[in-house]
SEFIFI-455036 format. One line per 4 residues: number of its first residue (from 1); for each residue z, x, y of N, C-alpha, C. Coordinates in steps of 0.05 Angstrom, whole numbers, plus 5000, padded with zeros to 4 digits. Layout:
NUM> Z/X/Y/Z/X/Y/Z/X/Y  ...
//
This chain:
1> 6543/7135/9106/6533/7135/9092/6556/7137/9061  6538/7130/9046/6549/7140/9019/6547/7150/9001  6543/7172/8971/6547/7179/8960/6522/7177/8955  6499/7182/8939/6481/7174/8922/6490/7188/8892
5> 6478/7170/8873/6483/7177/8848/6459/7201/8839  6460/7217/8819/6447/7248/8812/6420/7237/8790  6413/7205/8795/6397/7200/8782/6391/7191/8758  6418/7219/8739/6420/7216/8709/6438/7198/8703
9> 6443/7166/8717/6455/7154/8705/6488/7148/8705  6493/7173/8722/6519/7181/8722/6527/7175/8737  6548/7164/8758/6558/7167/8788/6573/7197/8795  6568/7195/8817/6580/7221/8826/6616/7216/8824
13> 6620/7243/8799/6648/7239/8800/6682/7247/8821  6652/7243/8848/6683/7249/8869/6691/7219/8877  6667/7204/8880/6659/7173/8893/6671/7159/8873  6680/7137/8884/6682/7109/8870/6678/7085/8882
17> 6657/7067/8868/6648/7051/8892/6668/7031/8902  6669/7022/8913/6679/6988/8929/6674/6960/8923  6649/6966/8916/6637/6945/8908/6613/6952/8884  6607/6917/8878/6591/6916/8856/6565/6933/8860
21> 6546/6953/8844/6523/6962/8848/6503/6940/8835  6489/6934/8852/6474/6925/8861/6434/6941/8841  6421/6923/8836/6401/6941/8824/6381/6957/8847  6387/6954/8872/6367/6959/8892/6389/6995/8898
25> 6410/6986/8888/6428/7015/8892/6425/7036/8867  6417/7028/8850/6406/7044/8826/6378/7064/8818  6373/7087/8829/6357/7087/8830/6346/7085/8805  6349/7082/8784/6326/7068/8754/6320/7037/8766
29> 6333/7039/8774/6325/6999/8776/6303/6992/8797  6305/7020/8819/6278/7013/8836/6253/7017/8832  6247/6988/8846/6212/6980/8849/6211/6990/8870  6192/7015/8872/6183/7032/8904/6160/7011/8910
33> 6155/7003/8894/6124/6989/8901/6135/6957/8909  6162/6954/8909/6167/6925/8913/6169/6922/8946  6145/6910/8957/6146/6898/8985/6171/6893/8997  6178/6873/8986/6207/6867/8997/6231/6887/8994
37> 6224/6913/8980/6246/6938/8974/6257/6937/9016  6277/6939/9024/6288/6948/9049/6283/6980/9054  6283/6980/9075/6271/7007/9083/6284/7022/9091  6318/7014/9085/6334/7037/9079/6337/7043/9051
41> 6335/7016/9029/6342/7029/8997/6299/7048/8993  6282/7040/9012/6267/7050/9004/6268/7077/9016  6287/7090/9032/6284/7120/9032/6304/7132/9021  6324/7123/9009/6346/7127/8999/6328/7129/8967
45> 6323/7115/8959/6309/7120/8922/6286/7121/8934  6263/7122/8945/6231/7130/8946/6220/7151/8960  6230/7153/8987/6218/7179/8997/6214/7194/8986  6222/7202/8963/6217/7231/8943/6196/7236/8939
49> 6188/7209/8921/6161/7208/8916/6139/7225/8919  6128/7235/8916/6096/7250/8914/6086/7228/8922  6070/7232/8943/6038/7226/8943/6023/7234/8910  5996/7219/8909/5982/7215/8884/5954/7217/8897
53> 5934/7239/8885/5904/7240/8893/5891/7217/8869  5891/7219/8855/5887/7202/8831/5852/7220/8824  5849/7247/8838/5827/7266/8830/5839/7299/8819  5868/7301/8806/5880/7320/8793/5897/7338/8819
57> 5901/7321/8837/5919/7333/8859/5939/7314/8869  5950/7303/8847/5980/7283/8842/5998/7307/8855  6014/7305/8874/6044/7318/8883/6030/7334/8913  6011/7343/8898/5995/7364/8923/5997/7347/8958
61> 6004/7363/8974/6009/7354/9000/5991/7388/9019  5985/7405/9005/5980/7428/9021/5958/7437/9006  5938/7460/9013/5915/7457/8997/5883/7450/8996  5898/7414/8994/5868/7399/8996/5855/7408/9003
65> 5833/7404/8986/5800/7411/8995/5789/7396/9015  5767/7401/9027/5757/7363/9040/5740/7358/9017  5740/7337/9011/5735/7316/8981/5756/7307/8967  5776/7322/8970/5804/7311/8954/5812/7293/8974
69> 5845/7273/8955/5847/7248/8963/5875/7261/8965  5894/7243/8979/5922/7249/8980/5931/7201/8990  5951/7203/8967/5962/7166/8971/5980/7164/8978  5987/7164/9007/6018/7149/9000/6028/7129/8984
73> 6069/7134/8987/6075/7119/8957/6071/7088/8962  6054/7075/8986/6053/7059/8988/6017/7044/8977  6004/7059/8975/5995/7058/8963/5961/7063/8975  5962/7075/9002/5953/7075/9025/5935/7111/9019
77> 5898/7113/9008/5894/7127/9004/5882/7148/9022  5883/7169/9022/5861/7186/9064/5850/7213/9046  5810/7216/9054/5813/7246/9045/5787/7242/9057  5798/7272/9068/5774/7284/9097/5746/7291/9073
81> 5730/7277/9086/5700/7275/9075/5685/7298/9085  5686/7310/9108/5680/7334/9122/5680/7339/9153  5673/7356/9154/5672/7361/9183/5643/7373/9191  5632/7365/9216/5600/7371/9220/5602/7382/9253
85> 5586/7392/9254/5570/7410/9280/5569/7379/9292  5571/7365/9321/5569/7354/9338/5546/7351/9354  5514/7342/9360/5498/7362/9370/5488/7323/9387  5499/7303/9372/5482/7274/9379/5491/7265/9405
89> 5493/7285/9431/5486/7271/9446/5488/7255/9460  5501/7244/9489/5499/7220/9500/5488/7235/9527  5458/7240/9527/5451/7251/9554/5463/7246/9576  5469/7237/9581/5474/7221/9622/5509/7232/9622
93> 5522/7239/9595/5551/7231/9601/5561/7269/9594  5545/7264/9565/5562/7284/9547/5539/7317/9545  5547/7337/9544/5536/7369/9544/5556/7387/9516  5535/7406/9498/5553/7427/9499/5565/7453/9521
97> 5592/7452/9503/5600/7476/9533/5591/7501/9519  5581/7525/9531/5582/7551/9516/5614/7560/9508  5616/7577/9487/5648/7586/9478/5654/7563/9465  5638/7534/9456/5652/7521/9431/5641/7499/9413
101> 5646/7499/9397/5639/7481/9364/5655/7454/9381  5634/7433/9383/5645/7410/9384/5643/7407/9357  5654/7390/9341/5648/7375/9319/5664/7354/9316  5651/7333/9288/5663/7311/9283/5670/7310/9252
105> 5700/7291/9254/5718/7300/9229/5709/7269/9216  5701/7267/9184/5698/7235/9173/5724/7242/9153  5742/7210/9163/5761/7212/9138/5766/7184/9131  5755/7193/9109/5758/7161/9089/5785/7153/9077
109> 5792/7128/9089/5814/7103/9078/5805/7080/9065  5830/7084/9030/5825/7061/9025/5854/7055/9011  5858/7030/9031/5883/7011/9024/5897/7007/8999  5904/7010/8983/5915/7004/8960/5943/6990/8961
113> 5944/6981/8985/5977/6966/8987/5972/6946/8992  5986/6915/8991/5980/6892/8983/5985/6880/9012  5985/6896/9037/5987/6896/9061/5965/6918/9086  5958/6896/9104/5941/6912/9125/5963/6935/9132
117> 5939/6952/9143/5951/6990/9149/5941/6979/9177  5968/6982/9197/5953/7001/9229/5937/7028/9223  5910/7019/9228/5904/7049/9225/5907/7067/9247  5930/7048/9269/5926/7075/9298/5948/7083/9295
121> 5971/7083/9265/5989/7103/9262/5977/7130/9242  5956/7130/9245/5946/7156/9232/5927/7169/9251  5940/7201/9260/5921/7217/9272/5923/7247/9254  5901/7260/9278/5899/7282/9256/5909/7311/9276
125> 5910/7325/9268/5912/7353/9286/5900/7382/9256  5887/7393/9277/5862/7406/9269/5867/7429/9282  5872/7453/9270/5878/7482/9264/5847/7501/9256  5849/7522/9271/5824/7544/9257/5847/7560/9244
129> 5828/7569/9215/5857/7590/9205/5841/7614/9190  5822/7613/9207/5808/7650/9203/5826/7667/9217  5837/7655/9240/5859/7673/9271/5861/7654/9290  5877/7634/9286/5882/7616/9291/5872/7589/9307
133> 5888/7586/9331/5874/7560/9352/5878/7536/9342  5881/7524/9361/5880/7490/9358/5854/7471/9373  5844/7463/9363/5814/7437/9367/5838/7410/9386  5818/7412/9407/5825/7401/9420/5809/7380/9411
137> 5833/7347/9425/5814/7324/9414/5793/7315/9431  5776/7303/9431/5764/7286/9453/5747/7263/9436  5719/7250/9441/5721/7226/9436/5679/7232/9453  5662/7230/9425/5635/7233/9432/5621/7203/9430
141> 5604/7191/9448/5594/7169/9448/5577/7162/9425  5558/7169/9414/5549/7162/9400/5562/7170/9363  5561/7143/9351/5572/7138/9319/5597/7143/9318  5623/7137/9332/5642/7138/9337/5652/7116/9328
145> 5665/7126/9317/5690/7109/9291/5719/7121/9289  5727/7107/9323/5753/7124/9326/5777/7104/9302  5805/7113/9300/5824/7105/9280/5832/7089/9295  5831/7062/9297/5837/7041/9316/5830/7020/9294
149> 5855/6992/9301/5862/6962/9288/5862/6973/9262  5864/6948/9244/5876/6951/9215/5860/6948/9194  5866/6963/9168/5849/6960/9138/5863/6941/9131  5840/6916/9121/5852/6901/9096/5863/6910/9075
153> 5884/6894/9059/5893/6905/9025/5866/6911/9015  5873/6934/8996/5835/6932/8976/5808/6937/8998  5821/6952/9017/5793/6951/9032/5787/6983/9036  5764/6989/9036/5750/7022/9039/5739/7026/9071
157> 5746/7048/9084/5731/7054/9112/5732/7081/9107  5708/7090/9141/5709/7116/9136/5707/7117/9171  5726/7134/9186/5721/7131/9210/5719/7155/9228  5725/7162/9251/5708/7187/9261/5732/7193/9279
161> 5750/7232/9276/5755/7245/9301/5735/7269/9295  5740/7253/9329/5720/7279/9337/5739/7300/9350  5724/7336/9354/5736/7350/9374/5727/7374/9379  5739/7393/9396/5723/7419/9401/5751/7437/9396
165> 5733/7463/9390/5753/7489/9383/5739/7511/9394  5746/7529/9410/5735/7551/9419/5721/7567/9390  5699/7580/9399/5685/7595/9378/5692/7615/9366  5716/7632/9382/5724/7652/9379/5742/7654/9353
169> 5749/7621/9354/5768/7618/9327/5745/7609/9301  5727/7619/9300/5711/7609/9273/5702/7577/9261  5701/7577/9233/5690/7550/9236/5709/7541/9209  5728/7553/9204/5741/7550/9177/5765/7530/9197
173> 5772/7507/9179/5795/7485/9195/5820/7474/9171  5839/7478/9174/5857/7456/9170/5865/7431/9185  5857/7412/9164/5864/7380/9175/5886/7376/9164  5907/7365/9179/5935/7352/9178/5923/7328/9185
177> 5932/7292/9166/5934/7278/9178/5959/7261/9175  5971/7258/9202/5998/7248/9210/6001/7215/9208  6026/7206/9189/6018/7181/9198/6046/7173/9207  6051/7159/9226/6075/7145/9242/6082/7124/9226
181> 6116/7137/9226/6128/7109/9213/6161/7123/9211  6176/7086/9200/6201/7096/9203/6217/7109/9182  6193/7122/9158/6208/7135/9143/6211/7162/9148  6225/7171/9158/6211/7208/9171/6219/7228/9146
185> 6220/7222/9122/6209/7238/9093/6178/7239/9098  6165/7217/9105/6138/7214/9094/6130/7234/9099  6111/7247/9080/6087/7272/9086/6061/7265/9099  6059/7290/9108/6041/7298/9116/6015/7314/9103
189> 5996/7303/9097/5970/7319/9071/5953/7341/9094  5960/7366/9083/5930/7383/9082/5909/7390/9082  5885/7388/9090/5857/7395/9075/5850/7419/9091  5835/7433/9077/5828/7455/9080/5794/7455/9086
193> 5783/7460/9096/5752/7463/9102/5741/7475/9113  5710/7475/9126/5694/7482/9138/5671/7473/9157  5671/7476/9181/5656/7453/9203/5625/7462/9189  5610/7442/9186/5578/7450/9182/5571/7446/9209
197> 5542/7457/9194/5519/7452/9209/5514/7471/9244
//
């Protein structure tokens, strides 16, 4: 691995390059939105870019509230719309369990990139914030819109994620939106809110 420049236009004084510098090797000249940019160049020069919310949350990945948004550097925007108690059970297969809160999270996704995005690269981790606890993932039949398939460029969709949290952990939660990627520096935004209903 070669040394990186400091980003101020000066070369690292301890390193002399043995090949000519190409535009993709100079941070100031890399277009991080260029889809032809190699994964290595993106990871080296662009992975430190913070996502933007477009609603006053630019660069913020924690402490986001339900209704606020986070945008990854490739243009995919995520917004946790709400978390509501689920009661619309299929009477043949589902029912409430004592001591548990069944709920559904709605996640709005807007693809601002130039390529389709695989939705099954996304997943949610939900934790209680009152006195701990982690929600268990489940799937309710009625109205389910799971994170699957692909979202075309320029399209917006609302998907659901069903969960169960023990009532002793309360209804205040934090929802972490994870995204699978070859870029290990990709941020996972956290949204705070309350299960309503």
